[in-house]
DSSP file (Angstrom, degrees, kcal/mol; ACC not computed):
  #  RESIDUE AA STRUCTURE BP1 BP2  ACC     N-H-->O    O-->H-N    N-H-->O    O-->H-N    TCO  KAPPA ALPHA  PHI   PSI    X-CA   Y-CA   Z-CA
    1    1 A X     >        0   0    0      0, 0.0     4,-2.0     0, 0.0     5,-0.2   0.000 360.0 360.0 360.0 -34.5    0.0    0.0    0.0
    2    2 A X  H  >  +     0   0    0      1,-0.2     4,-2.3     2,-0.2     5,-0.2   0.910 360.0  51.8 -63.7 -40.6    2.9    2.4    0.7
    3    3 A X  H  > S+     0   0    0      1,-0.2     4,-2.3     2,-0.2    -1,-0.2   0.928 110.5  46.3 -63.9 -45.5    4.3    2.0   -2.8
    4    4 A X  H  > S+     0   0    0      1,-0.2     4,-2.0     2,-0.2    -1,-0.2   0.855 112.2  51.5 -69.1 -32.7    1.0    2.8   -4.5
    5    5 A X  H  X S+     0   0    0     -4,-2.0     4,-2.1     2,-0.2    -1,-0.2   0.887 109.3  50.3 -68.2 -38.2    0.4    5.8   -2.2
    6    6 A X  H  X S+     0   0    0     -4,-2.3     4,-2.7     2,-0.2    -2,-0.2   0.902 108.7  52.8 -64.2 -40.4    3.9    7.1   -3.0
    7    7 A X  H  X S+     0   0    0     -4,-2.3     4,-2.4     2,-0.2     5,-0.2   0.908 106.8  52.8 -61.1 -41.5    3.1    6.7   -6.7
    8    8 A X  H  X S+     0   0    0     -4,-2.0     4,-2.1     1,-0.2    -2,-0.2   0.943 112.2  44.7 -57.2 -48.6   -0.1    8.8   -6.2
    9    9 A X  H  X S+     0   0    0     -4,-2.1     4,-2.5     1,-0.2    -2,-0.2   0.909 112.0  51.9 -64.0 -43.3    1.9   11.6   -4.6
   10   10 A X  H  X S+     0   0    0     -4,-2.7     4,-2.5     1,-0.2    -1,-0.2   0.896 109.7  48.9 -63.4 -40.8    4.6   11.5   -7.2
   11   11 A X  H  X S+     0   0    0     -4,-2.4     4,-2.4     2,-0.2    -1,-0.2   0.903 110.5  50.6 -67.6 -39.7    2.2   11.7  -10.1
   12   12 A X  H  X S+     0   0    0     -4,-2.1     4,-2.3    -5,-0.2    -2,-0.2   0.933 112.8  46.7 -61.6 -44.7    0.4   14.7   -8.5
   13   13 A X  H  X S+     0   0    0     -4,-2.5     4,-2.5     1,-0.2    -2,-0.2   0.887 110.4  53.1 -64.0 -38.4    3.7   16.4   -8.0
   14   14 A X  H  X S+     0   0    0     -4,-2.5     4,-2.2     2,-0.2    -1,-0.2   0.903 109.0  49.1 -63.3 -41.2    4.8   15.6  -11.5
   15   15 A X  H  X S+     0   0    0     -4,-2.4     4,-1.4     2,-0.2    -2,-0.2   0.931 112.2  48.5 -63.2 -45.2    1.5   17.2  -12.8
   16   16 A X  H  X S+     0   0    0     -4,-2.3     4,-0.6     1,-0.2    -2,-0.2   0.899 114.4  45.4 -62.4 -40.6    2.1   20.3  -10.7
   17   17 A X  H  < S+     0   0    0     -4,-2.5     4,-0.4     1,-0.2    -1,-0.2   0.827 114.8  46.7 -74.0 -30.8    5.7   20.6  -11.9
   18   18 A X  H  X S+     0   0    0     -4,-2.2     4,-3.3    -5,-0.2     8,-0.3   0.656  92.3  81.9 -86.1 -14.2    5.0   20.1  -15.5
   19   19 A X  H  < S+     0   0    0     -4,-1.4    -1,-0.2     1,-0.2    -2,-0.1   0.913  93.5  44.2 -59.4 -46.7    2.0   22.4  -15.7
   20   20 A X  T  < S+     0   0    0     -4,-0.6    -1,-0.2    -3,-0.2     3,-0.2   0.808 119.3  44.6 -68.9 -25.1    4.1   25.6  -16.1
   21   21 A X  T  4 S-     0   0    0     -4,-0.4     2,-0.3     1,-0.3    -2,-0.2   0.931 134.3  -2.2 -82.8 -49.5    6.3   24.0  -18.7
   22   22 A X     X  -     0   0    0     -4,-3.3     4,-2.0     1,-0.1    -1,-0.3  -0.873  50.9-168.2-149.5 109.8    3.7   22.2  -20.8
   23   23 A X  H  > S+     0   0    0     -2,-0.3     4,-2.6     1,-0.2     5,-0.2   0.850  93.5  57.6 -65.9 -32.9    0.0   22.2  -20.1
   24   24 A X  H  > S+     0   0    0      2,-0.2     4,-2.0     1,-0.2    -1,-0.2   0.934 106.9  46.9 -62.3 -46.0   -0.5   19.5  -22.7
   25   25 A X  H  > S+     0   0    0      1,-0.2     4,-0.8     2,-0.2    -1,-0.2   0.906 112.4  50.5 -63.1 -41.1    1.9   17.2  -20.8
   26   26 A X  H >X S+     0   0    0     -4,-2.0     3,-0.8    -8,-0.3     4,-0.5   0.930 111.4  47.2 -63.5 -44.8    0.2   17.9  -17.5
   27   27 A X  H >X S+     0   0    0     -4,-2.6     3,-0.7     1,-0.2     4,-0.6   0.817 106.3  58.6 -68.5 -29.3   -3.3   17.2  -18.9
   28   28 A X  H 3< S+     0   0    0     -4,-2.0     4,-0.5     1,-0.2    -1,-0.2   0.708 102.0  55.8 -72.1 -18.1   -2.1   14.0  -20.5
   29   29 A X  H <X S+     0   0    0     -4,-0.8     4,-2.2    -3,-0.8    -1,-0.2   0.633  87.9  79.8 -84.8 -14.8   -1.0   12.8  -17.1
   30   30 A X  H <X S+     0   0    0     -3,-0.7     4,-2.5    -4,-0.5     5,-0.2   0.910  90.5  49.6 -63.3 -44.4   -4.5   13.3  -15.6
   31   31 A X  H  X S+     0   0    0     -4,-0.6     4,-2.5     1,-0.2    -1,-0.2   0.886 110.4  52.4 -62.1 -34.6   -6.0   10.0  -17.0
   32   32 A X  H  > S+     0   0    0     -4,-0.5     4,-2.5     2,-0.2    -1,-0.2   0.910 109.4  49.0 -64.3 -41.0   -3.0    8.2  -15.6
   33   33 A X  H  X S+     0   0    0     -4,-2.2     4,-2.6     2,-0.2    -2,-0.2   0.904 110.1  51.7 -63.8 -40.7   -3.6    9.7  -12.2
   34   34 A X  H  X S+     0   0    0     -4,-2.5     4,-2.1     2,-0.2    -2,-0.2   0.932 111.7  46.3 -61.9 -45.1   -7.3    8.7  -12.4
   35   35 A X  H  X S+     0   0    0     -4,-2.5     4,-2.5     1,-0.2    -1,-0.2   0.902 112.3  51.2 -63.1 -41.1   -6.3    5.2  -13.2
   36   36 A X  H  X S+     0   0    0     -4,-2.5     4,-2.2     2,-0.2    -2,-0.2   0.888 109.8  49.1 -65.1 -39.9   -3.8    5.1  -10.4
   37   37 A X  H  X S+     0   0    0     -4,-2.6     4,-2.3     2,-0.2    -1,-0.2   0.879 111.1  50.5 -67.1 -37.1   -6.3    6.4   -7.9
   38   38 A X  H  X S+     0   0    0     -4,-2.1     4,-2.5     2,-0.2    -2,-0.2   0.912 110.5  49.2 -64.9 -42.2   -8.8    3.8   -9.1
   39   39 A X  H  X S+     0   0    0     -4,-2.5     4,-2.7     2,-0.2    -2,-0.2   0.873 109.8  52.2 -64.2 -37.0   -6.1    1.1   -8.6
   40   40 A X  H  X S+     0   0    0     -4,-2.2     4,-2.4     2,-0.2    -2,-0.2   0.920 109.4  49.6 -63.1 -43.8   -5.4    2.5   -5.2
   41   41 A X  H  X S+     0   0    0     -4,-2.3     4,-2.3     2,-0.2    -2,-0.2   0.922 113.3  46.0 -60.7 -45.7   -9.1    2.2   -4.3
   42   42 A X  H  X S+     0   0    0     -4,-2.5     4,-2.6     2,-0.2     5,-0.2   0.924 112.8  49.2 -65.2 -44.2   -9.2   -1.4   -5.6
   43   43 A X  H  X S+     0   0    0     -4,-2.7     4,-2.4     1,-0.2    -1,-0.2   0.887 111.7  49.6 -63.9 -38.6   -6.0   -2.4   -3.8
   44   44 A X  H  X S+     0   0    0     -4,-2.4     4,-2.5    -5,-0.2    -1,-0.2   0.920 110.9  50.1 -65.7 -42.6   -7.3   -0.9   -0.5
   45   45 A X  H  X S+     0   0    0     -4,-2.3     4,-2.2     2,-0.2    -2,-0.2   0.913 112.1  46.7 -61.4 -43.5  -10.6   -2.7   -0.9
   46   46 A X  H  X S+     0   0    0     -4,-2.6     4,-1.9     2,-0.2    -1,-0.2   0.908 112.2  50.7 -65.5 -41.8   -8.9   -6.0   -1.5
   47   47 A X  H  < S+     0   0    0     -4,-2.4     4,-0.5    -5,-0.2    -2,-0.2   0.905 112.2  46.9 -63.7 -40.7   -6.5   -5.5    1.4
   48   48 A X  H >< S+     0   0    0     -4,-2.5     3,-0.6     1,-0.2    -1,-0.2   0.881 112.3  49.3 -69.1 -37.3   -9.4   -4.6    3.8
   49   49 A X  H 3< S+     0   0    0     -4,-2.2    -1,-0.2     1,-0.2    -2,-0.2   0.808 113.7  46.5 -71.3 -28.8  -11.5   -7.6    2.7
   50   50 A X  T 3<        0   0    0     -4,-1.9    -1,-0.2     1,-0.2    -2,-0.2   0.456 360.0 360.0 -91.9  -1.0   -8.6  -10.0    3.1
   51   51 A X    <         0   0    0     -3,-0.6    -1,-0.2    -4,-0.5    -2,-0.1   0.480 360.0 360.0 -81.1 360.0   -7.6   -8.7    6.5
């Protein structure tokens, strides 16, 4: 769980840092962030159900 949460944070920071440089690049990372948050939600659900 720690790894996927770190990935969430890193992608958010990457979007924030790339926004002033290239808005296109930042917006192209948003679907990846959405998928990553969905994967985080699923992994958390599975972990809670198996606990």
